Structure formats: C-alpha cells, structure tokens
MARBA-3410 file (N, C-alpha, C, O; in Angstrom, 1 decimal):
163
-34.5,80.8,-26.9,-34.3,81.8,-26.0,-34.7,83.2,-26.8,-35.4,84.1,-26.3 ~ -34.3,83.3,-27.9,-34.8,84.6,-28.5,-36.2,84.5,-28.7,-36.8,85.4,-28.3 ~ -36.9,83.5,-29.2,-38.4,83.5,-29.4,-39.0,83.6,-28.0,-39.9,84.3,-27.9 ~ -38.6,83.0,-27.0,-39.3,83.3,-25.6,-39.0,84.7,-25.1,-39.8,85.2,-24.4 ~ -38.0,85.2,-25.4,-37.9,86.8,-25.1,-38.8,87.5,-25.9,-39.6,88.4,-25.4
-38.8,87.2,-27.2,-39.8,88.1,-27.9,-41.2,88.0,-27.4,-41.9,89.0,-27.1 ~ -41.7,86.7,-27.3,-43.0,86.4,-26.8,-43.5,87.1,-25.5,-44.6,87.6,-25.2 ~ -42.3,87.1,-24.6,-42.4,87.7,-23.3,-42.6,89.3,-23.4,-43.5,89.9,-22.7 ~ -41.9,90.0,-24.4,-41.8,91.3,-24.6,-43.0,91.7,-25.1,-43.7,92.6,-24.6 ~ -43.5,91.0,-26.3,-44.7,91.1,-26.9,-46.1,91.1,-25.8,-47.1,91.9,-25.9
-46.1,90.1,-25.0,-47.2,90.0,-24.2,-47.1,91.1,-23.1,-48.1,91.6,-22.7 ~ -45.8,91.4,-22.7,-45.9,92.6,-21.7,-46.2,93.8,-22.2,-47.0,94.5,-21.6 ~ -45.8,94.2,-23.4,-46.2,95.3,-24.1,-47.7,95.5,-24.5,-48.2,96.6,-24.8 ~ -48.4,94.5,-24.5,-49.8,94.3,-24.9,-50.7,94.1,-23.7,-51.9,93.9,-23.9 ~ -50.3,94.2,-22.3,-51.1,93.8,-21.2,-51.2,95.0,-20.3,-51.3,94.8,-19.1
-51.1,96.4,-20.7,-51.1,97.3,-20.2,-50.5,98.0,-19.2,-51.0,98.8,-18.4 ~ -49.2,97.5,-19.1,-48.1,98.0,-18.2,-47.5,99.3,-18.7,-46.3,99.5,-18.6 ~ -48.4,100.2,-19.2,-48.1,101.8,-19.5,-48.1,102.6,-18.4,-49.1,102.5,-17.7 ~ -47.1,103.5,-18.1,-47.1,104.6,-17.2,-48.2,105.7,-17.5,-48.3,106.2,-18.6 ~ -49.0,105.9,-16.4,-50.0,106.8,-16.6,-49.6,108.1,-16.6,-48.3,108.2,-16.6
-50.3,109.2,-16.6,-50.2,110.6,-16.5,-49.5,111.0,-15.1,-48.3,111.3,-15.0 ~ -50.2,110.8,-13.9,-49.7,111.0,-12.9,-48.5,110.6,-12.3,-47.8,111.3,-11.5 ~ -48.3,109.3,-12.6,-46.9,108.7,-12.3,-45.7,109.4,-13.1,-44.6,109.7,-12.5 ~ -46.1,109.7,-14.4,-45.0,110.3,-15.1,-45.0,111.8,-14.7,-43.9,112.4,-14.7 ~ -46.0,112.5,-14.2,-46.1,113.8,-13.7,-45.1,113.9,-12.4,-44.2,114.8,-12.4
-45.1,112.9,-11.5,-44.4,112.8,-10.2,-42.8,112.7,-10.7,-41.9,113.5,-10.4 ~ -42.7,111.7,-11.5,-41.4,111.5,-12.2,-40.6,112.8,-12.6,-39.5,113.1,-12.2 ~ -41.5,113.5,-13.5,-40.8,114.9,-13.9,-40.5,116.0,-12.7,-39.6,116.8,-12.6 ~ -41.6,115.8,-11.8,-41.3,116.8,-10.6,-40.0,116.4,-10.0,-39.2,117.3,-9.7 ~ -39.7,115.2,-9.8,-38.4,114.6,-9.2,-37.0,115.0,-10.0,-36.0,115.4,-9.6
-37.6,114.8,-11.4,-36.3,115.0,-12.2,-36.0,116.5,-12.3,-34.9,116.9,-12.4 ~ -37.0,117.5,-12.2,-36.9,118.7,-11.9,-36.2,119.3,-10.8,-35.5,120.3,-10.9 ~ -36.3,118.6,-9.6,-35.6,118.6,-8.5,-33.9,118.5,-8.8,-33.0,119.3,-8.4 ~ -33.7,117.2,-9.6,-32.4,116.7,-9.7,-31.8,117.7,-10.5,-30.7,118.2,-10.2 ~ -32.4,118.2,-11.7,-31.8,119.2,-12.8,-31.6,120.5,-12.2,-30.7,121.2,-12.5
-32.6,121.0,-11.3,-32.2,122.4,-10.8,-31.2,122.2,-9.6,-30.6,123.2,-9.3 ~ -31.0,121.1,-8.9,-30.0,120.8,-8.0,-28.6,121.0,-8.7,-27.7,121.8,-8.4 ~ -28.6,120.1,-9.7,-27.4,120.2,-10.6,-26.9,121.5,-11.0,-25.8,121.9,-10.7 ~ -27.7,122.2,-11.6,-27.7,123.5,-12.1,-27.2,124.5,-11.0,-26.2,125.2,-11.3 ~ -27.9,124.4,-9.7,-27.7,125.2,-8.7,-25.9,124.9,-8.2,-25.1,125.7,-7.8
-25.8,123.7,-8.4,-24.2,123.5,-7.8,-23.4,123.9,-8.7,-22.3,124.4,-8.3 ~ -23.5,123.7,-10.1,-22.7,124.0,-11.3,-22.6,125.6,-11.1,-21.5,126.2,-11.2 ~ -23.7,126.3,-10.9,-23.5,127.8,-10.8,-22.7,128.1,-9.6,-21.8,129.0,-9.6 ~ -22.9,127.5,-8.6,-21.9,127.7,-7.2,-20.6,127.5,-7.6,-19.7,128.3,-7.4 ~ -20.2,126.3,-8.3,-18.9,126.1,-8.5,-18.3,127.1,-9.5,-17.3,127.8,-9.2
-19.0,127.3,-10.7,-18.6,128.3,-11.8,-18.3,129.7,-11.1,-17.2,130.2,-11.1 ~ -19.3,130.2,-10.5,-19.3,131.6,-9.9,-18.4,131.8,-8.6,-17.9,132.8,-8.3 ~ -18.3,130.6,-8.0,-17.5,130.5,-6.7,-16.1,130.6,-6.9,-15.5,131.1,-6.0 ~ -15.5,130.2,-8.1,-14.2,130.3,-8.4,-13.8,131.5,-8.9,-12.6,131.7,-9.2 ~ -14.7,132.6,-9.0,-14.3,134.1,-9.6,-14.6,133.9,-10.9,-14.2,134.9,-11.6
-15.1,133.0,-11.7,-15.4,133.3,-13.2,-16.6,134.4,-13.0,-17.6,134.3,-12.3 ~ -16.3,135.4,-13.9,-17.4,136.4,-14.1,-18.0,136.2,-15.6,-17.3,136.1,-16.6 ~ -19.3,136.1,-15.5,-20.1,136.2,-16.8,-20.8,137.4,-16.5,-21.6,137.5,-15.6 ~ -20.6,138.5,-17.4,-21.3,139.7,-17.5,-21.7,140.1,-18.8,-21.0,139.7,-19.8 ~ -22.8,140.9,-18.9,-23.3,141.3,-20.0,-23.7,140.1,-21.1,-24.3,139.1,-20.8
-23.5,140.3,-22.2,-23.7,139.5,-23.4,-23.3,138.0,-23.3,-24.1,137.1,-23.5 ~ -22.0,137.9,-22.8,-21.4,136.7,-22.6,-22.1,135.9,-21.4,-22.4,134.7,-21.7 ~ -22.4,136.4,-20.3,-23.1,135.8,-19.3,-24.5,135.4,-19.7,-24.9,134.3,-19.3 ~ -25.2,136.1,-20.4,-26.6,135.7,-20.9,-26.5,134.6,-21.8,-27.2,133.6,-21.8 ~ -25.4,134.6,-22.8,-25.3,133.5,-23.6,-25.2,132.4,-22.8,-26.1,131.6,-22.7
-24.1,132.2,-22.0,-23.6,131.1,-21.0,-24.9,130.5,-20.3,-25.3,129.3,-20.3 ~ -25.5,131.5,-19.7,-26.7,130.7,-18.9,-27.9,130.2,-19.8,-28.7,129.4,-19.4 ~ -27.9,130.9,-21.0,-29.0,130.2,-21.9,-28.5,128.8,-22.5,-29.3,127.9,-22.8 ~ -27.1,128.8,-22.6,-26.7,127.5,-23.3,-26.9,126.4,-21.9,-27.4,125.3,-22.1 ~ -26.6,126.8,-20.9,-26.8,125.8,-19.6,-28.1,125.6,-19.5,-28.5,124.4,-19.4
-28.9,126.5,-19.4,-30.3,126.1,-19.3,-31.0,125.3,-20.4,-32.0,124.7,-20.3 ~ -30.3,125.3,-21.5,-30.8,124.6,-22.8,-30.0,123.0,-22.6,-30.7,122.0,-22.7 ~ -28.7,122.9,-22.3,-28.1,121.8,-22.4,-28.0,121.1,-21.4,-27.8,119.9,-21.7 ~ -28.2,121.3,-20.0,-28.3,120.5,-18.8,-29.4,119.6,-18.9,-29.1,118.4,-18.9 ~ -30.7,120.1,-19.0,-31.9,119.4,-19.1,-31.8,118.2,-20.3,-31.9,117.0,-20.2
-31.4,118.9,-21.6,-31.3,118.0,-22.8,-30.3,116.7,-22.4,-30.7,115.6,-22.5 ~ -29.2,117.0,-22.0,-28.0,116.0,-21.7,-28.6,115.1,-20.6,-28.3,113.9,-20.6 ~ -29.3,115.5,-19.6,-29.6,114.8,-18.6,-30.9,113.7,-19.0,-30.7,112.5,-18.8 ~ -32.0,114.2,-19.6,-33.0,113.5,-20.0,-32.5,112.5,-21.4,-32.9,111.3,-21.3 ~ -32.0,112.8,-22.2,-31.4,112.2,-23.4,-30.3,111.1,-23.0,-30.2,110.0,-23.6
-29.5,111.4,-22.1,-28.6,110.5,-21.7,-29.1,109.3,-20.9,-28.8,108.1,-21.0 ~ -29.8,109.9,-20.0,-30.4,108.9,-18.9,-31.3,108.0,-19.6,-31.3,106.8,-19.3 ~ -32.2,108.4,-20.6,-33.3,107.9,-21.1,-32.6,106.7,-22.2,-33.2,105.6,-22.5 ~ -31.4,107.1,-22.7,-30.9,106.1,-23.8,-29.7,105.1,-23.2,-29.0,104.4,-23.8 ~ -29.8,105.3,-21.6,-28.6,104.6,-21.2,-29.2,103.4,-20.9,-30.3,103.2,-21.2
-28.4,102.3,-20.2,-28.9,101.0,-19.7,-30.2,101.1,-18.8,-31.1,100.3,-18.7 ~ -30.1,102.3,-18.2,-31.1,102.5,-17.0,-32.5,102.7,-17.6,-33.5,102.4,-17.0 ~ -32.4,103.2,-18.9,-33.7,103.5,-19.8,-34.7,104.4,-19.1,-35.9,104.2,-19.1 ~ -34.1,105.5,-18.3,-35.0,106.5,-17.7,-34.2,107.2,-16.7,-33.1,106.8,-16.2 ~ -34.7,108.3,-16.4,-34.1,109.2,-15.4,-34.3,108.9,-14.1,-35.1,108.0,-13.8
-33.7,109.4,-13.3,-33.6,109.3,-11.7,-35.0,109.1,-11.3,-35.3,108.1,-10.7 ~ -35.9,110.1,-11.6,-37.4,110.1,-11.3,-38.2,108.8,-11.8,-39.0,108.2,-11.1 ~ -37.8,108.7,-13.1,-38.4,107.4,-13.5,-38.0,106.2,-12.9,-38.8,105.3,-12.7 ~ -36.8,106.1,-12.5,-36.2,104.8,-11.9,-36.9,104.8,-10.4,-37.4,103.8,-10.0 ~ -36.8,105.8,-9.8,-37.5,105.7,-8.5,-38.9,105.1,-8.4,-39.3,104.4,-7.6
-39.6,105.7,-9.5,-41.0,105.0,-9.5,-41.3,103.8,-10.5,-42.4,103.4,-10.8 ~ -39.9,103.3,-10.9,-40.2,101.9,-11.5,-40.6,102.1,-13.0,-41.4,101.3,-13.5 ~ -40.1,103.2,-13.6,-40.5,103.2,-15.2,-39.4,103.3,-16.0,-38.3,103.6,-15.7 ~ -39.7,103.0,-17.2,-38.6,102.8,-18.2,-39.2,103.5,-19.7,-40.4,103.6,-20.1 ~ -38.2,103.9,-20.1,-38.7,104.7,-21.6,-38.0,103.5,-22.7,-36.9,103.2,-22.7
-39.0,103.0,-23.4,-38.4,102.1,-24.6,-39.0,102.4,-26.0,-39.9,103.3,-26.1 ~ -38.7,101.7,-26.9,-39.2,102.1,-28.3,-40.5,101.2,-28.4,-40.8,100.6,-27.4 ~ -41.1,101.1,-29.4,-42.4,100.4,-29.6,-42.1,98.8,-29.6,-43.1,98.1,-29.8 ~ -41.2,98.3,-29.6,-40.7,97.1,-29.5,-40.1,96.6,-28.3,-39.6,95.5,-28.2 ~ -40.2,97.4,-27.3,-39.7,97.3,-25.8,-38.2,97.4,-25.8,-37.6,97.0,-24.8
-37.6,97.8,-26.7,-35.8,98.0,-26.8,-35.6,99.2,-26.1,-36.5,100.0,-25.9 ~ -34.3,99.4,-25.7,-33.8,100.5,-25.2,-33.6,101.6,-26.4,-33.3,101.3,-27.6 ~ -34.0,102.8,-26.0,-34.0,103.7,-27.1,-32.5,104.5,-27.4,-31.8,104.7,-26.4 ~ -32.2,104.8,-28.7,-30.9,105.5,-28.9,-30.9,106.9,-28.3,-31.9,107.5,-27.9 ~ -29.7,107.3,-28.5,-29.6,108.8,-27.9,-30.3,109.7,-28.8,-31.0,110.5,-28.4
-30.1,109.5,-30.3,-31.0,110.3,-31.2,-32.4,110.3,-30.9,-32.9,111.4,-30.9 ~ -33.1,109.2,-30.6,-34.4,109.1,-30.3,-34.7,109.7,-29.1,-35.8,110.4,-29.0 ~ -34.0,109.6,-28.2,-34.1,110.2,-26.8,-34.1,111.9,-26.9,-34.6,112.7,-26.2 ~ -33.2,112.2,-27.9,-33.3,113.7,-28.3,-34.5,114.1,-29.0,-35.1,115.2,-28.8 ~ -34.9,113.3,-30.0,-36.2,113.7,-30.5,-37.2,113.8,-29.5,-38.0,114.8,-29.5
-37.3,113.0,-28.6,-38.4,112.6,-27.7,-38.3,114.1,-26.7,-39.3,114.7,-26.4 ~ -36.9,114.5,-26.3,-36.9,115.6,-25.5,-37.3,116.9,-26.1,-38.0,117.7,-25.5 ~ -36.9,117.1,-27.3,-37.3,118.3,-27.9,-38.6,118.3,-28.4,-39.2,119.4,-28.7 ~ -39.2,117.3,-28.6,-40.9,117.2,-29.1,-41.4,117.6,-27.7,-42.6,117.8,-28.0 ~ -41.2,117.8,-26.7,-41.8,118.2,-25.4,-42.2,119.5,-25.8,-43.3,119.9,-25.4
-41.4,120.4,-26.6,-41.8,121.7,-26.9,-43.1,121.9,-27.5,-43.8,122.8,-27.3 ~ -43.4,120.7,-28.2,-44.7,120.9,-29.2,-45.8,120.3,-28.2,-47.0,120.7,-28.4 ~ -45.5,119.7,-27.2,-46.4,119.2,-26.2,-46.9,120.4,-25.3,-48.0,120.5,-24.8 ~ -45.8,121.5,-25.1,-46.3,122.5,-24.3,-46.9,123.3,-25.4,-48.0,123.7,-25.0 ~ -46.6,123.7,-26.6,-47.0,124.4,-27.4,-48.6,124.4,-27.8,-49.2,125.5,-28.1
-49.1,123.1,-27.7,-50.3,122.6,-27.9,-51.2,122.9,-26.7,-52.1,122.1,-26.5 ~ -51.0,123.8,-25.9,-51.7,124.2,-24.5,-51.7,122.9,-23.9,-52.8,122.5,-23.5 ~ -50.6,122.2,-23.7,-50.5,121.2,-22.7,-51.0,119.9,-23.3,-50.7,118.8,-22.8 ~ -52.0,119.9,-24.4,-52.6,118.9,-24.9,-51.7,117.7,-25.3,-52.0,116.5,-25.1 ~ -50.5,118.2,-25.8,-49.5,117.0,-26.0,-49.2,116.1,-24.7,-48.9,115.0,-24.9
-49.2,116.5,-23.5,-49.0,116.1,-22.3,-50.5,115.4,-21.8,-50.4,114.2,-21.3 ~ -51.6,116.0,-22.0,-52.7,115.5,-21.6,-53.3,114.3,-22.3,-54.2,113.6,-21.8 ~ -52.6,114.1,-23.5,-52.9,112.9,-24.4,-52.4,111.6,-23.6,-52.9,110.5,-23.9 ~ -51.4,111.9,-22.7,-50.8,110.5,-21.9,-52.2,110.0,-21.0,-52.4,108.8,-20.9 ~ -52.9,110.8,-20.7,-54.1,110.5,-19.8,-55.1,109.8,-20.7,-55.9,109.0,-20.2
-55.2,109.9,-21.9,-56.4,109.3,-22.8,-56.1,108.5,-23.9,-57.0,108.2,-24.7 ~ -54.7,108.2,-24.1,-54.3,107.3,-25.1,-54.2,105.8,-24.5,-53.9,105.5,-23.4 ~ -54.6,104.9,-25.6,-54.4,103.4,-25.0,-53.2,103.1,-24.4,-53.1,102.5,-23.4 ~ -52.1,103.6,-25.1,-50.7,103.2,-24.5,-50.1,104.5,-23.7,-48.9,104.5,-23.4 ~ -50.8,105.3,-23.4,-50.5,106.4,-22.6,-49.2,107.2,-23.0,-48.3,107.6,-22.3
-49.4,107.3,-24.4,-48.5,108.1,-25.0,-48.8,109.6,-25.2,-49.9,109.9,-25.6 ~ -47.7,110.6,-24.8,-47.8,112.1,-25.0,-47.4,112.2,-26.4,-46.9,111.3,-27.0 ~ -47.7,113.3,-27.0,-47.2,113.8,-28.3,-45.9,113.5,-28.5,-45.5,113.0,-29.5 ~ -45.0,113.8,-27.5,-43.7,113.6,-27.8,-43.3,112.3,-27.7,-42.2,112.1,-28.2 ~ -44.0,111.2,-27.2,-43.8,109.9,-27.0,-44.0,109.4,-28.6,-43.2,108.6,-29.1
-45.3,109.9,-29.1,-45.9,109.5,-30.4,-44.7,109.8,-31.5,-44.2,108.9,-32.3 ~ -44.2,111.2,-31.5,-43.4,111.6,-32.3,-41.9,110.7,-32.4,-41.1,110.5,-33.4 ~ -41.8,110.3,-31.2,-40.3,109.7,-31.1,-40.6,108.1,-31.1,-39.6,107.3,-31.1 ~ -41.7,107.6,-31.2,-41.9,106.1,-31.4,-41.6,105.5,-30.1,-40.9,104.4,-30.1 ~ -42.0,106.0,-29.1,-41.8,105.6,-27.7,-42.6,105.2,-26.6,-43.6,106.0,-26.5
-42.6,104.3,-25.7,-43.5,104.2,-24.8,-42.6,104.2,-23.4,-41.4,103.9,-23.3 ~ -43.5,104.5,-22.3,-43.1,104.4,-21.1,-43.8,103.4,-20.2,-45.0,103.4,-20.1 ~ -43.0,102.4,-19.7,-43.5,101.4,-19.2,-43.4,101.5,-17.6,-42.5,102.2,-17.0 ~ -44.2,100.8,-16.9,-43.9,100.6,-15.2,-43.7,99.2,-15.1,-44.1,98.4,-15.9 ~ -43.2,98.9,-14.0,-43.0,97.8,-13.5,-41.6,97.4,-13.5,-41.3,96.2,-13.8
-40.6,98.2,-13.4,-39.2,97.8,-13.2,-38.7,97.2,-14.6,-37.8,96.3,-14.6 ~ -39.2,97.8,-15.9,-38.8,97.1,-17.0,-37.3,96.9,-17.3,-36.8,95.8,-17.8 ~ -36.5,97.8,-16.9,-35.2,97.6,-17.0,-34.3,96.6,-16.2,-33.1,96.4,-16.5 ~ -34.9,96.2,-15.2,-34.4,95.3,-14.2,-34.4,93.7,-14.8,-35.5,93.1,-15.1 ~ -33.2,93.3,-14.9,-33.0,92.0,-15.6,-33.9,90.8,-15.1,-34.3,89.9,-15.8
-34.2,90.9,-13.8,-34.7,89.6,-13.1,-36.5,89.8,-13.4,-37.3,89.0,-13.0 ~ -36.8,90.7,-14.2,-38.1,90.6,-14.8,-38.1,90.0,-16.2,-39.2,89.5,-16.7 ~ -37.3,89.9,-16.6,-37.2,89.2,-18.1,-36.9,87.8,-17.9,-36.5,87.3,-16.8 ~ -37.1,87.1,-19.2,-37.0,85.5,-19.0,-35.6,85.2,-18.8,-34.6,85.8,-19.4 ~ -35.5,84.2,-18.0,-34.2,83.7,-17.6,-33.3,82.9,-18.7,-33.8,82.0,-19.3
-32.0,83.4,-19.0,-31.4,82.4,-20.0,-31.2,81.2,-19.5,-31.1,80.9,-18.4 ~ -31.2,80.4,-20.6,-31.0,79.0,-20.6,-29.7,78.8,-20.2,-28.8,79.5,-20.6 ~ -29.3,77.5,-19.4,-27.9,77.2,-19.0,-27.5,76.3,-20.3,-26.3,75.9,-20.4
END
C-alpha cells in the first residue's frame, strides 16, 4: 500500500500537474475578495459596537489587522487538510511540499512572507510561475512548495486502500 501510494505520488508530481500563472492569479483574486470581505465584516463588528480606535492606537490596530488577517488566512488554510485557500479549492488547486505532502504551518508562513520578495523583485518572483518547469514562484522555491491542479487534496484521486 505504501509503495503504491509513493509510486502514484511520484508519477503525479512528474507528469506536469502544476498550476500555472493565470490559474493561480484567479485564485489570488478570489482570495482577495474573501480576505477583504472578512476584514470589512470584522471592521463593521468592531466599530459597530462602539469601540473607538483613535490616534496611534487606531493606526496600530489597523496595521496589525491588515498584517495578521491575510497571514492567518493563507497560512492556516494552506497547511490545513484542505491544502489550499478557498480560491485555490474553487479552482481545484492544492499547495504541497516537494514530495506531495501537506505543508506545515511553518512552511506556509515562510511561503506567505516570501511573497514580499516576489513583489520586491518587480514581480519577477511571480512571473517565474509562468516560466519554470514546475510552475514555482520565488515564494514557492524559498518554501520548497508546489501548487498542483487536479483536486489533489480529494481522497478519491489517490490510490484506494486495500481491504
């Protein structure tokens, strides 16, 4: 059983089931809608109950929320059993390590914050997705991750366990 699973995983990883630039771009767009929607709802709840954040305290609070919410969303979703954010799941994508396994929260955190470098290189870190053989951006390479298409995280696509 274990050997069958390893052979299947190896063949899947080596047959080009990598998510390309535009598919991942659409997933990020959808995730942006989710994160901004959640942030808006949180803001309405927070400010709607009469909590006032003025001056420096208000700025610090808003900066922490704009930093923490995307990080928590991306890192926890990509390291969860779903292996991807809602945008990735809608498009049938999953984030895995180089061996096809679920990534840890630490690796998902490295991947998330490495996107800063992908931006800092005049977006070359993201353009790499379109030109590398495994469709990896700079942030994927730094975190040793792949983004696969084909409903990777759904059990029915993996080898059946023997009875």
